[in-house]
C-alpha positions in Angstrom: -1.1 -35.1 -39.3 -2.3 -34.6 -35.8 -5.7 -35.2 -33.7 -7.3 -31.5 -34.4 -6.4 -32.2 -38.3 -7.7 -35.6 -38.5 -11.1 -34.2 -36.9 -11.8 -31.4 -38.8 -11.2 -34.0 -41.9 -13.5 -36.3 -40.5 -16.2 -33.5 -39.9 -15.7 -32.9 -43.8 -16.0 -36.0 -44.6 -19.3 -36.4 -42.5 -20.6 -32.9 -44.1 -20.0 -34.2 -47.9 -21.5 -37.2 -47.1 -24.4 -35.3 -45.8 -24.6 -33.2 -48.8 -24.3 -35.7 -50.9 -27.5 -37.7 -49.5 -29.2 -34.4 -49.2 -28.7 -33.8 -53.0 -30.0 -36.6 -53.6 -32.8 -37.0 -51.9 -33.7 -33.7 -53.6 -33.5 -35.4 -56.9 -35.7 -37.9 -55.7 -38.2 -35.4 -54.8 -37.8 -33.7 -57.9 -38.3 -36.9 -60.0 -41.7 -38.3 -58.0 -39.8 -41.0 -56.2 -40.0 -39.4 -52.6 -42.1 -42.7 -51.4 -39.5 -45.1 -52.7 -37.5 -47.3 -50.3 -34.5 -45.6 -52.0 -35.4 -42.4 -50.3 -36.6 -43.8 -47.3 -33.2 -45.5 -46.9 -31.5 -41.8 -47.8 -33.7 -40.1 -45.4 -32.7 -42.4 -43.0 -28.9 -42.1 -43.3 -29.2 -38.4 -44.1 -30.6 -37.9 -40.6 -27.9 -39.8 -39.0 -25.1 -37.7 -40.8 -26.7 -34.3 -39.9 -26.8 -35.8 -35.7 -23.3 -36.9 -36.2 -22.0 -34.0 -37.5 -24.3 -31.6 -35.1 -22.3 -33.6 -32.8 -18.8 -33.4 -34.1 -18.9 -29.7 -34.5 -20.5 -29.4 -30.6 -18.0 -31.0 -29.5 -15.7 -29.0 -31.5 -16.8 -25.6 -30.1 -16.5 -27.0 -26.7 -12.8 -27.8 -27.4 -12.0 -24.3 -29.0 -13.9 -22.3 -26.5 -13.2 -23.9 -23.3 -12.9 -20.8 -20.9 -10.0 -22.5 -18.5 -7.6 -23.0 -22.0 -7.1 -20.4 -24.4 -7.4 -22.6 -27.9 -8.3 -19.8 -30.2 -4.9 -19.3 -32.1 -6.4 -23.6 -33.6 -9.1 -21.6 -35.7 -7.5 -21.7 -38.8 -9.3 -22.0 -42.5 -10.8 -24.8 -42.6 -12.4 -24.5 -38.9 -14.0 -21.0 -39.9 -15.4 -22.9 -42.8 -16.9 -25.6 -40.9 -18.6 -23.1 -38.3 -19.9 -21.1 -41.7 -21.6 -24.3 -42.8 -22.6 -25.5 -39.1 -24.7 -21.9 -38.8 -26.5 -22.4 -42.1 -27.2 -26.4 -41.2 -28.7 -24.8 -38.0 -30.4 -22.1 -39.6 -32.0 -24.7 -42.0 -32.3 -27.6 -40.3 -34.5 -25.4 -37.3 -38.1 -26.4 -36.7 -39.7 -22.7 -37.6 -43.3 -24.1 -37.7 -43.1 -23.4 -33.5 -41.8 -19.9 -33.6 -43.8 -19.0 -36.5 -47.2 -20.6 -35.6 -47.0 -19.4 -31.5 -45.5 -16.1 -32.2 -47.7 -13.1 -31.2 -45.6 -10.7 -33.3 -46.4 -12.7 -36.5 -49.8 -13.3 -35.6 -50.5 -9.7 -35.7 -48.2 -9.8 -39.1 -50.7 -12.2 -40.2 -53.5 -10.2 -39.5 -52.3 -7.2 -40.6 -51.6 -8.6 -43.8 
């Protein structure tokens, strides 16, 4: 197994752990145990794995889209899936409050509605 495939496998492993932690947190929230010590630990590790995933994906983007070397031929189905999931993670974890509270367009829409 080459380094690229190993790196992609590590990213998938981190993503799977992140998803398990996120679903466990949602389950505890559903059971009204969101203030428990277990949930606090889950949130701690979920945030760490999210950061690791974003960092690993950022390095992958830098590696593949380096303008000095053409590595686009390395983008396989697994890499495409990771980019797809990375887009969703960035959209879901974005701080939407900043955009929605301060935007003039949304203030006007709120006024109209």
